[in-house]
N, C-alpha and C positions, 0 to 999 in steps of 0.2 A: 210774123213779119218775114218770116225766110223758111220755114215750110213749106206752106202752101204753095209757093212759087216754084219750091223745087215738086214738089207733086203735080201740079201743072203741068208742067215740062216734058215729067217721065210719061205723062198720059198724053200730049199732044206726038209724042216719039213712036207710041203704039204698043209702052210698055203694059205691063200685068200689073196692077199698083195694089197692096197692101198695107194699110194705116192700122198702127196699133192708137188708139185714141181709149183716154178717159172720162168724155163727152160725148155720148155718142149722137144725140140730138143737135149739138153745137157743129160739130163734125159733118153731120148730115147737111146741115146750111151753109158751110163755112168750105168743106174741099168740092172737088168736081165730080159731079156724075163718072160713074163707071169704078168708081176706090171702092174697094173690097174694105169693109171699116169691122175690127174688131175691136169690143169695149173691153178694157186690161187698164196694168198695168205694169212697167217696170219692177215694182215693188216683188209681184209676184212672180216664180220663175215659171210656173203653166203656163200662164197670158203669155211668154216669150216663147213659149214650144208651138203655140197654137200658131205664134207670128208666121215663127219661120218654117213650120212644116209644111209648105206646098212653094216653099218660095226659094231663089236661088241666090239673093244678094239683098245686103239690107243697108239702107241709109239712117243713120244717125243722127237726128238734130237734137240735139241735147243741150240744155245751159243751165246756169247757177241764176234762178230769183235774186232780185237783189235786195228782198226782205230774209232770205235765208242766214241763217249763223252756222259757225264754223263745225257745229255737233249736229247741225239738222242732217237729214236723211238728201242726198243729193244724186241727180239722175246722172248724172255727170261722174258720179263715185260710184256709190255702191251700186245705182240703177245700173252704169255699164258694167259693174263686175258681175252683176246678175246675169245682163245679156250676153256678156262674151261665156260665160259658166254654161249656158244653153247652147251657142253657138258651136262652140267646139263640140258638142256633143251632138251635132248635127250635118248637114250635106252643102252647109253654106261656102258659097264662092268668093264672094269679097262683099267686104263694109266699106262704106263711106261713110264719114268721120268728117263736120263741122266743126273746127278748132278754132284760132285765134293768133294773129301776126301779133298787138301789141303785146300778148303776153310773153314777149321776148325783151319786153322793157324790166319783168324779173332780174332784181340782181344791179341794174343800174342806178347810179345817184342815191345809193343805199333802200332802195324802194323793196320792200318785200313784203306780198299778199299770202295769203293762204288761199284764195278764188284762184289767182295764177299759178300757184303750187299743188292744186290740184289739178287744174288745167294740162298742165305740164306731166302731170302722174296717168292721165285718163289717156293722152297722147301715146304714152310708154306702153299703155298696160294694153293697148291695141298693136304696137307692135310685136308686142311678147306674143300674142293671141295664137301666132304660127298661121292664121286664116289671112288672104291677101287683102292688102287695104290699100283703099287711096284717103288721104288725110289731107283737109283744105284749112289755108292759115289766110283769112277773110283780111282785107282792112277792114274801114269803118262803111259800113252799108250806107249809104242815101237816106234810106227809109227812114234813121235813125229822124234825121229832118221831124218827120211825119209823129214819130212812135214816141220820140224822148224829149228832144231839144224847143219845140214846138207846147206853147205853154198859150191860149187863146188866140191874140193875135202878137207874139212875143216869139224870137228866136231866142232861146236863155244859153249864154254861156257862162263859162266860171274861168277866170286862171287867165294866164299869158298860153297862147299856142307857139310853140317853138318851132316845128318841122310839119311840113306839108305830109298830110292823109292825102294815098291818094283811094278814095272813095270809089265806090262798087254797087250799082243797081241789081238789087236780086233778081231782077230777070236775065242780066246778062251771069250773074252767078249762078244760076239755076241751069243753064244753057250749057255753061262750062260742067258743070255735074254730071249733066245728063250725057255730054260726049264723051267721058272719062270711062261712063260705064258700057256705053257702046263701043268703045277701042280696046279698053284693056281686060284681060283675064287672068293669069296667074302673076303680074309682077303689081310690087309694092310700088306707089307714086307718094311726093308729100307737093301739093301743088300751092306755092303762095298767088294769093286770088289779088288784082289791084283793079283799080279803073283807069281811064286813059290821063286823066287829068289830076294832078297834085295840089290840094288847096290848106294853107293852115284851118283851123277851127273860124277865124274870122272872115277869111277872103271867102272859104264854102259858105258860111251863112249870108256876108253878102251877093254872094254868085244867087244863092235860092231867095233870097227876099228881092232880088231886082227881077227876076226872071218868074216869080210865084204867078197864077192867073188869077188865083179863086180867091185870093184876101188880099187884103195891102196889110205887108207885115214888119214889124220894127226888131232891131236887136238887142237886148238888154243884159247887162255883163254884169258878175258878183265876183268880189275876190273870192280863190279858192280857198283863203284860210278861214272864211266865214262859212263857207260850206263845209268844212271839214269841224267846224265847234261845231252846228247845227248836226253832225253827224254823228258827232257824240252820243247824242238821244235818240236818232233815231237810224235803224239799220238800212234803208231803204237809201238815204241820205249819207250814209257813212259809204257805201257801198259808190252810189254814182262819185263821189268826193274822189275813189280810188281809181275809178277806170278814167276822169277827165286828169287826173293826175298822169296817169302814164300814159293818155293821149296825147296830151301836152307834150311832153317831154321826150316822148318814146322817139328817135333818129330815122323814120321811116326810108325806106331807101324802094326807089322802083324795080322790083325783083321779079315781076311776073315775067319775063320775056318767054320763058319756057312753055308757064300756063297758055298765054299765048299762040305758041306754037302749035302745040300738041292739041289744044283745046277751044281754039279762036279766040280771037281778040274782041274786049267789052266796046259795044256801039252807045250805050247811053252816056251824054255828057250827064255833067251835073244841071246843065242849063235844061237841056231836053226832061229831066226827070221834073226840075220846078214848073216844067211850062206845061206838063199832064198834068 
């Protein structure tokens, strides 16, 4: 959902891109031509050494899967530690890393979640690495309407969305990532990534349904409490309940003005995305 658009943007800009992938055949059918593929895993430091051997910069697209438990191996924790260990011994000039703006909800309204704790530690470990870094804090991605919210011909929502989110398209984000690699050398930068319009979850769903062109969609809502109860029996649903609670209650403000000034303004509206 997010890695491929960034790879495509780097290729369009003329970068030589190497990708560390676990499934070589899937990567060949998914990523654009011209990407050098290395089969491996960030569990293995030797694979990371191979990845970094002929490269100047590194972009990390790591995340916690919805079915992972606190005691599992996490790419954004142990995997990142492996990467930074090897990176400190290489000639790497810059690290780019995607994080999240909604993790700032941690500690608000008594909310504490191990996933956000892990994400905060990941950011700090990159800052402590001594390698020049660019860290991106995106708002909610429009692509979630296809990958998360859409089930059949319904857009599924839960609970009450209290604040506007500034939905961003992955293609606009990818352009900003590449622009940062064009511009920055030894500086450390942190960028809030937000789209041009703010919507609550309900407003965004209505906008998407209204302008979606390939099918007639409807909106279905469920109480968040019910989702939490079901989540006590399912790790994946438990993850969804926590992230929805955070998204519904995080008082997101438009903070991307500096990002737009330095890396360019996003152009894709939610209407544009739905029509595509």
